[in-house]
Backbone as CSV, one residue per row, in Angstrom:
resi,resn,N_x,N_y,N_z,CA_x,CA_y,CA_z,C_x,C_y,C_z
1,GLY,32.640,-30.585,-17.809,32.010,-30.422,-19.105,30.556,-30.847,-19.142
2,THR,30.054,-31.454,-18.070,28.653,-31.892,-18.042,27.732,-30.675,-17.914
3,VAL,26.651,-30.656,-18.723,25.648,-29.576,-18.627,24.616,-29.983,-17.592
4,VAL,24.412,-29.102,-16.621,23.452,-29.344,-15.534,22.259,-28.414,-15.734
5,THR,21.053,-28.975,-15.608,19.827,-28.186,-15.743,19.275,-27.871,-14.358
6,ILE,18.948,-26.624,-14.150,18.337,-26.169,-12.892,16.892,-25.802,-13.200
7,THR,15.970,-26.313,-12.402,14.578,-25.890,-12.488,14.245,-25.216,-11.167
8,ALA,13.887,-23.942,-11.233,13.619,-23.154,-10.022,12.261,-22.491,-10.177
9,VAL,11.260,-22.974,-9.419,9.885,-22.492,-9.554,9.443,-21.847,-8.240
10,PRO,9.178,-20.546,-8.250,8.717,-19.899,-7.025,7.289,-20.323,-6.669
11,ALA,6.999,-20.338,-5.380,5.640,-20.615,-4.915,4.747,-19.436,-5.274
12,GLU,3.446,-19.651,-5.206,2.505,-18.578,-5.512,2.750,-17.386,-4.590
13,GLY,2.786,-16.200,-5.170,3.013,-14.982,-4.395,4.478,-14.632,-4.225
14,TYR,5.359,-15.471,-4.781,6.799,-15.236,-4.670,7.413,-15.126,-6.062
15,GLN,8.584,-14.513,-6.108,9.378,-14.438,-7.326,10.834,-14.673,-6.962
16,MET,11.611,-15.017,-7.963,13.033,-15.214,-7.708,13.689,-13.847,-7.534
17,ALA,14.568,-13.736,-6.555,15.310,-12.498,-6.327,16.278,-12.262,-7.479
18,ASP,16.580,-10.987,-7.728,17.526,-10.644,-8.802,18.863,-11.356,-8.582
19,GLY,19.439,-11.816,-9.682,20.762,-12.433,-9.612,20.759,-13.915,-9.320
20,TYR,19.585,-14.510,-9.161,19.490,-15.939,-8.873,18.834,-16.638,-10.044
21,PRO,19.037,-17.947,-10.203,19.904,-18.810,-9.414,21.367,-18.510,-9.731
22,LYS,22.232,-18.892,-8.804,23.663,-18.740,-9.030,24.389,-19.983,-8.550
23,ALA,25.591,-20.167,-9.101,26.381,-21.362,-8.769,27.810,-20.923,-8.463
24,ARG,28.393,-21.627,-7.519,29.770,-21.300,-7.119,30.518,-22.584,-6.780
25,VAL,31.833,-22.453,-6.763,32.656,-23.564,-6.288,32.366,-23.696,-4.799
26,THR,32.053,-24.897,-4.347,31.558,-25.128,-2.993,32.458,-24.558,-1.908
27,ASP,33.757,-24.700,-2.012,34.648,-24.248,-0.948,35.062,-22.782,-1.067
28,SER,34.331,-21.979,-1.868,34.716,-20.580,-2.018,33.482,-19.690,-2.069
29,ASP,33.737,-18.406,-2.032,32.661,-17.424,-2.177,32.638,-16.866,-3.594
30,PHE,33.376,-17.470,-4.482,33.488,-16.975,-5.840,32.383,-17.588,-6.707
31,TYR,31.474,-16.717,-7.184,30.360,-17.182,-8.004,30.739,-17.118,-9.477
32,GLY,31.776,-17.825,-9.856,32.294,-17.753,-11.206,31.704,-18.759,-12.166
33,VAL,30.739,-19.550,-11.725,30.124,-20.526,-12.611,28.931,-19.837,-13.274
34,ARG,28.966,-19.758,-14.587,27.925,-19.028,-15.314,26.645,-19.843,-15.408
35,VAL,25.514,-19.225,-14.956,24.188,-19.840,-15.043,23.429,-19.090,-16.139
36,THR,22.871,-19.844,-17.092,22.219,-19.247,-18.251,20.757,-19.674,-18.305
37,PRO,19.827,-18.713,-18.500,18.410,-19.103,-18.667,18.225,-19.885,-19.971
38,VAL,17.337,-20.848,-19.935,17.010,-21.619,-21.130,15.962,-20.834,-21.902
39,GLU,16.245,-20.558,-23.146,15.340,-19.762,-23.970,13.977,-20.440,-24.090
40,GLY,12.914,-19.658,-23.880,11.555,-20.183,-24.003,11.025,-20.825,-22.737
41,SER,11.813,-20.849,-21.669,11.355,-21.436,-20.409,11.596,-20.443,-19.274
42,ALA,10.536,-20.148,-18.535,10.640,-19.133,-17.484,11.379,-19.635,-16.242
43,ASN,11.446,-20.930,-16.032,11.981,-21.453,-14.773,13.163,-22.403,-14.936
44,THR,13.752,-22.478,-16.122,14.816,-23.440,-16.370,16.113,-22.727,-16.735
45,TYR,17.202,-23.205,-16.142,18.529,-22.618,-16.343,19.523,-23.766,-16.513
46,THR,20.683,-23.445,-17.068,21.736,-24.460,-17.180,23.080,-23.858,-16.791
47,PHE,23.975,-24.746,-16.398,25.384,-24.382,-16.250,26.215,-25.602,-16.625
48,THR,27.455,-25.344,-16.964,28.367,-26.417,-17.342,29.366,-26.618,-16.221
49,MET,29.525,-27.874,-15.794,30.498,-28.175,-14.745,31.877,-27.731,-15.218
50,PRO,32.552,-26.919,-14.391,33.871,-26.446,-14.798,34.869,-27.605,-14.900
51,VAL,35.814,-27.445,-15.792,36.833,-28.471,-16.011,37.892,-28.415,-14.922
52,ASP,38.142,-27.226,-14.387,39.292,-27.045,-13.506,39.001,-27.215,-12.014
53,PHE,37.781,-27.599,-11.631,37.558,-27.792,-10.191,37.999,-29.196,-9.792
54,GLN,38.445,-29.302,-8.552,38.941,-30.602,-8.096,37.811,-31.361,-7.406
55,THR,37.906,-31.539,-6.107,36.907,-32.322,-5.372,35.902,-31.439,-4.648
56,ALA,36.032,-30.135,-4.782,35.177,-29.223,-4.010,33.715,-29.319,-4.407
57,GLY,33.431,-29.492,-5.684,32.045,-29.549,-6.133,31.489,-28.152,-6.417
58,ILE,30.230,-28.135,-6.815,29.542,-26.885,-7.154,28.317,-26.765,-6.258
59,THR,28.107,-25.568,-5.723,26.921,-25.285,-4.916,26.011,-24.361,-5.718
60,VAL,24.735,-24.727,-5.819,23.739,-23.926,-6.534,22.812,-23.308,-5.491
61,GLU,22.532,-22.022,-5.664,21.659,-21.316,-4.716,20.545,-20.603,-5.456
62,VAL,19.404,-20.547,-4.800,18.278,-19.765,-5.299,17.646,-19.052,-4.098
63,LEU,17.138,-17.865,-4.336,16.502,-17.078,-3.282,15.186,-16.540,-3.813
64,TYR,14.122,-16.765,-3.060,12.808,-16.259,-3.454,12.412,-15.126,-2.521
65,GLU,11.609,-14.196,-3.061,11.104,-13.075,-2.264,9.632,-12.871,-2.602
66,LYS,8.899,-12.305,-1.660,7.485,-12.033,-1.913,7.374,-11.001,-3.038
67,ILE,6.373,-11.194,-3.884,6.175,-10.274,-4.998,5.641,-8.952,-4.459
68,PRO,6.349,-7.852,-4.698,5.839,-6.563,-4.230,4.598,-6.161,-5.027
69,ARG,3.672,-5.515,-4.343,2.405,-5.115,-4.964,2.285,-3.589,-4.942
70,PRO,1.615,-3.008,-5.945,1.505,-1.548,-5.984,0.523,-1.013,-4.948
71,ILE,0.822,0.179,-4.474,-0.073,0.897,-3.569,-0.393,2.226,-4.239
72,THR,-1.668,2.548,-4.338,-2.068,3.782,-5.011,-2.907,4.645,-4.086
73,PHE,-2.788,5.933,-4.282,-3.611,6.888,-3.548,-3.556,8.218,-4.278
74,THR,-4.563,9.028,-4.044,-4.610,10.360,-4.638,-4.633,11.362,-3.510
75,ALA,-3.726,12.312,-3.560,-3.693,13.345,-2.525,-4.952,14.201,-2.653
76,PRO,-5.613,14.486,-1.537,-6.810,15.337,-1.600,-6.424,16.784,-1.912
77,ASP,-7.417,17.609,-2.173,-7.189,19.032,-2.387,-6.458,19.579,-1.160
78,PRO,-5.278,20.186,-1.338,-4.503,20.655,-0.184,-5.235,21.704,0.654
79,LYS,-6.256,22.330,0.091,-7.057,23.294,0.873,-7.897,22.565,1.919
80,GLN,-8.136,21.249,1.667,-8.979,20.468,2.570,-8.170,19.643,3.567
81,GLY,-6.985,19.180,3.173,-6.170,18.362,4.072,-5.133,17.571,3.302
82,THR,-4.425,16.701,4.015,-3.345,15.926,3.399,-3.542,14.438,3.632
83,LEU,-2.869,13.645,2.799,-2.815,12.187,2.926,-1.390,11.798,2.583
84,ASP,-0.662,11.248,3.549,0.725,10.846,3.343,0.895,9.398,3.788
85,LEU,1.674,8.630,3.017,1.991,7.253,3.356,3.492,7.116,3.525
86,ALA,3.898,6.236,4.452,5.318,6.024,4.710,5.554,4.589,5.171
87,VAL,6.786,4.126,4.942,7.257,2.838,5.461,8.554,3.133,6.197
88,ASP,8.589,2.824,7.477,9.767,3.105,8.302,10.202,4.564,8.163
89,ALA,9.242,5.473,8.204,9.452,6.926,8.118,9.940,7.387,6.745
90,ASN,9.984,6.492,5.756,10.357,6.873,4.388,9.078,7.071,3.581
91,PRO,8.921,8.229,2.941,7.693,8.499,2.180,7.454,7.470,1.079
92,VAL,6.185,7.172,0.856,5.764,6.260,-0.204,5.004,7.089,-1.227
93,ALA,5.317,6.907,-2.502,4.615,7.606,-3.577,3.559,6.682,-4.164
94,SER,2.499,7.268,-4.679,1.474,6.471,-5.341,2.106,5.720,-6.509
95,GLY,1.840,4.415,-6.588,2.419,3.572,-7.626,3.624,2.775,-7.153
96,ASP,4.181,3.134,-5.983,5.294,2.349,-5.442,4.826,0.925,-5.174
97,LYS,5.757,-0.015,-5.252,5.439,-1.417,-4.961,6.032,-1.788,-3.618
98,LEU,5.216,-2.458,-2.800,5.635,-2.860,-1.461,5.466,-4.368,-1.303
99,ALA,6.401,-4.975,-0.589,6.320,-6.411,-0.321,5.208,-6.684,0.688
100,PRO,4.499,-7.794,0.534,3.504,-8.172,1.536,4.141,-8.239,2.930
101,ASP,3.350,-7.957,3.943,3.730,-7.928,5.359,4.485,-6.658,5.747
102,THR,4.635,-5.711,4.812,5.241,-4.421,5.134,4.223,-3.589,5.897
103,THR,4.660,-2.938,6.979,3.774,-2.055,7.737,3.792,-0.667,7.105
104,VAL,2.613,-0.196,6.729,2.461,1.111,6.081,1.799,2.067,7.077
105,THR,2.366,3.260,7.209,1.797,4.291,8.076,1.053,5.299,7.203
106,VAL,-0.189,5.565,7.568,-1.032,6.525,6.852,-1.246,7.717,7.775
107,THR,-0.896,8.911,7.300,-1.090,10.131,8.091,-2.070,11.026,7.353
108,VAL,-3.143,11.398,8.043,-4.187,12.243,7.468,-4.342,13.472,8.363
109,VAL,-4.256,14.663,7.766,-4.358,15.896,8.547,-5.320,16.839,7.835
110,PRO,-6.496,17.102,8.443,-7.416,18.041,7.822,-6.904,19.473,7.942
111,ALA,-7.215,20.287,6.944,-6.869,21.709,6.988,-7.826,22.414,7.955
112,ALA,-7.485,23.636,8.327,-8.338,24.421,9.235,-9.736,24.547,8.635
113,GLY,-10.754,24.271,9.448,-12.137,24.367,8.999,-12.672,23.103,8.356
114,TYR,-11.830,22.055,8.275,-12.252,20.789,7.664,-12.110,19.644,8.655
115,GLN,-12.850,18.577,8.380,-12.740,17.346,9.155,-12.808,16.176,8.190
116,MET,-12.365,15.020,8.663,-12.417,13.822,7.832,-13.871,13.364,7.722
117,VAL,-14.269,12.949,6.527,-15.590,12.380,6.321,-15.654,11.057,7.076
118,SER,-16.783,10.764,7.681,-16.958,9.519,8.443,-16.632,8.312,7.568
119,GLY,-15.895,7.359,8.136,-15.524,6.147,7.416,-14.192,6.242,6.691
120,TYR,-13.549,7.384,6.778,-12.236,7.576,6.149,-11.194,7.796,7.229
121,PRO,-9.922,7.530,6.956,-9.383,6.981,5.723,-9.795,5.527,5.562
122,LYS,-9.707,5.053,4.333,-10.004,3.648,4.087,-9.005,3.089,3.096
123,ALA,-8.820,1.780,3.182,-7.911,1.070,2.287,-8.645,-0.171,1.799
124,TYR,-8.434,-0.492,0.518,-9.118,-1.648,-0.054,-8.312,-2.210,-1.215
125,ARG,-8.671,-3.423,-1.593,-8.011,-4.077,-2.734,-8.334,-3.277,-3.993
126,THR,-7.320,-2.882,-4.714,-7.495,-1.997,-5.871,-8.455,-2.568,-6.904
127,ASP,-8.360,-3.854,-7.179,-9.202,-4.457,-8.210,-10.482,-5.081,-7.664
128,ALA,-10.752,-4.892,-6.366,-11.983,-5.407,-5.751,-12.281,-4.553,-4.517
129,SER,-12.929,-3.399,-4.741,-13.106,-2.425,-3.656,-13.887,-2.968,-2.462
130,GLY,-14.604,-4.075,-2.639,-15.315,-4.677,-1.518,-14.396,-5.399,-0.539
131,THR,-13.161,-5.646,-0.953,-12.189,-6.300,-0.073,-11.409,-5.217,0.662
132,THR,-11.777,-4.998,1.912,-11.151,-3.922,2.670,-9.885,-4.386,3.375
133,VAL,-9.012,-3.434,3.626,-7.782,-3.665,4.372,-7.944,-2.928,5.698
134,THR,-7.700,-3.616,6.801,-7.927,-3.032,8.119,-6.888,-1.976,8.452
135,LEU,-7.385,-0.770,8.761,-6.542,0.321,9.235,-6.652,0.376,10.752
136,THR,-5.530,0.438,11.427,-5.504,0.504,12.890,-5.033,1.885,13.307
137,ARG,-5.823,2.530,14.168,-5.447,3.865,14.635,-4.193,3.755,15.492
138,ALA,-3.217,4.592,15.197,-1.954,4.593,15.941,-2.075,5.523,17.144
139,ALA,-0.954,5.768,17.804,-0.934,6.563,19.033,-1.385,8.001,18.817
140,THR,-1.116,8.559,17.647,-1.525,9.939,17.395,-2.852,9.972,16.665
141,ASP,-3.589,11.056,16.833,-4.936,11.174,16.272,-4.998,11.013,14.765
142,ASN,-3.994,11.475,14.067,-4.055,11.512,12.610,-3.271,10.391,11.934
143,THR,-2.876,9.368,12.684,-2.027,8.320,12.125,-2.696,6.950,12.246
144,TYR,-2.583,6.190,11.163,-3.118,4.836,11.095,-2.044,3.936,10.492
145,THR,-2.156,2.633,10.711,-1.236,1.690,10.090,-2.028,0.526,9.508
146,PHE,-1.424,-0.123,8.515,-1.966,-1.378,8.004,-0.810,-2.218,7.482
147,THR,-1.059,-3.507,7.377,-0.060,-4.441,6.866,-0.376,-4.719,5.408
148,MET,0.622,-4.504,4.558,0.429,-4.702,3.117,0.100,-6.161,2.846
149,PRO,-1.050,-6.414,2.199,-1.406,-7.798,1.851,-0.716,-8.211,0.550
150,GLY,-1.041,-9.391,0.066,-0.438,-9.911,-1.155,-1.192,-9.496,-2.403
151,TYR,-1.789,-8.316,-2.397,-2.484,-7.784,-3.572,-2.378,-6.260,-3.571
152,PRO,-2.668,-5.604,-4.717,-2.550,-4.150,-4.782,-3.580,-3.462,-3.889
153,VAL,-3.188,-2.337,-3.303,-4.042,-1.621,-2.345,-4.221,-0.172,-2.777
154,THR,-5.436,0.342,-2.590,-5.738,1.760,-2.786,-6.124,2.348,-1.438
155,VAL,-5.586,3.522,-1.140,-5.885,4.226,0.109,-6.592,5.535,-0.241
156,GLU,-7.645,5.864,0.494,-8.396,7.098,0.244,-8.626,7.863,1.541
157,ALA,-8.642,9.189,1.404,-9.042,10.080,2.500,-9.925,11.153,1.893
158,LYS,-11.031,11.463,2.554,-11.927,12.525,2.093,-12.199,13.461,3.261
159,TYR,-12.253,14.744,2.936,-12.509,15.771,3.938,-13.767,16.537,3.584
160,GLU,-14.369,17.130,4.611,-15.549,17.974,4.428,-15.430,19.172,5.358
161,LYS,-16.122,20.246,5.000,-16.121,21.419,5.867,-16.796,21.046,7.187
162,ILE,-16.288,21.595,8.275,-16.863,21.304,9.590,-18.220,21.992,9.694
163,PRO,-19.284,21.229,9.961,-20.600,21.857,10.104,-20.659,22.715,11.371
164,ARG,-21.394,23.813,11.276,-21.536,24.747,12.402,-23.009,24.819,12.798
165,PRO,-23.265,25.011,14.103,-24.666,25.037,14.549,-25.386,26.346,14.179
166,VAL,-26.669,26.202,13.882,-27.558,27.343,13.680,-28.553,27.306,14.836
167,THR,-28.563,28.357,15.621,-29.501,28.397,16.763,-30.505,29.530,16.550
168,PHE,-31.699,29.291,17.010,-32.745,30.320,16.936,-33.800,30.019,17.993
169,THR,-34.541,31.044,18.313,-35.620,30.922,19.291,-36.910,31.373,18.625
170,ALA,-37.963,30.588,18.792,-39.258,30.951,18.211,-39.723,32.267,18.840
171,PRO,-40.164,33.230,18.020,-40.603,34.513,18.576,-41.916,34.361,19.353
172,GLU,-42.169,35.338,20.205,-43.357,35.291,21.073,-44.643,35.531,20.305
173,HIS,-44.613,36.398,19.300,-45.855,36.798,18.621,-45.819,36.443,17.147
174,GLY,-45.455,35.232,16.789,-45.406,34.810,15.402,-44.596,33.523,15.259
175,THR,-44.128,33.281,14.073,-43.348,32.060,13.830,-42.000,32.402,13.190
176,LEU,-41.111,31.483,13.333,-39.807,31.554,12.676,-39.445,30.126,12.289
177,ALA,-39.286,29.909,11.016,-38.944,28.567,10.543,-37.715,28.673,9.638
178,LEU,-36.806,27.709,9.778,-35.617,27.654,8.944,-35.607,26.325,8.200
179,LYS,-35.170,26.395,6.932,-35.045,25.192,6.110,-33.694,25.214,5.411
180,ALA,-33.165,24.025,5.211,-31.955,23.855,4.397,-32.165,22.632,3.533
181,ASN,-31.932,22.769,2.255,-32.138,21.676,1.314,-33.556,21.117,1.399
182,GLY,-34.526,21.986,1.670,-35.919,21.560,1.739,-36.318,20.913,3.049
183,ASN,-35.419,20.825,3.998,-35.708,20.178,5.282,-35.822,21.214,6.387
184,GLU,-36.858,21.041,7.240,-37.030,21.924,8.407,-35.843,21.764,9.352
185,LEU,-35.397,22.863,9.905,-34.283,22.828,10.858,-34.768,23.078,12.264
186,THR,-34.139,22.434,13.200,-34.378,22.720,14.609,-33.207,23.518,15.124
187,SER,-33.410,24.256,16.166,-32.327,25.058,16.733,-31.191,24.144,17.169
188,GLY,-29.964,24.517,16.808,-28.799,23.701,17.131,-28.371,22.788,16.012
189,ALA,-29.184,22.707,14.920,-28.804,21.865,13.788,-27.466,22.352,13.218
190,LYS,-26.629,21.406,12.808,-25.306,21.752,12.268,-25.361,21.706,10.742
191,LEU,-24.823,22.746,10.119,-24.811,22.856,8.666,-23.391,23.129,8.205
192,ALA,-23.045,22.546,7.051,-21.733,22.799,6.467,-21.676,24.221,5.929
193,PRO,-20.527,24.880,6.041,-20.399,26.215,5.459,-20.758,26.189,3.974
194,GLY,-21.454,27.221,3.523,-21.898,27.297,2.136,-23.312,26.804,1.947
195,THR,-23.925,26.231,2.999,-25.313,25.760,2.895,-26.253,26.957,2.884
196,VAL,-27.239,26.955,1.974,-28.235,28.025,1.935,-29.377,27.640,2.860
């Protein structure tokens, strides 16, 4: 009949797992002792010692887990390429929450005629873009991995049309000059398709 108070406070970056705290008769696997949250307190619970237990006693358990954080990304225009994220070969959707220390695989595949813009793909803290997350190139050309930190992450990939060379030879009896965007071109200069 004695009321017992449990105080269970997770460390920073952790939360209590669903279904905890719980209490059971010590010599059994039966969790029949009801644990009730104390109204108005986030970390306090109570239970009443059962009348019918003998000498076995009551065992109280709590389990903490790392707080999962959201991962966001926007798929690029499919005409330009793709951006896919996965954990253990299971696709990840933008907005999914992942536990810290989870290994995330990023796959980027440019469409025909496109290439990845220099410096991409990139990952950074969602609420502080200056805090970057290190992407490590995997065994295949289009695959990278990173370890989910203890904060929300945004992943980006950008593609551009593959520039093609413009070659020309100065004529023998006159001049030939080429410009793009107001800049003089030399033979062999690479320009993106659509450049005037």
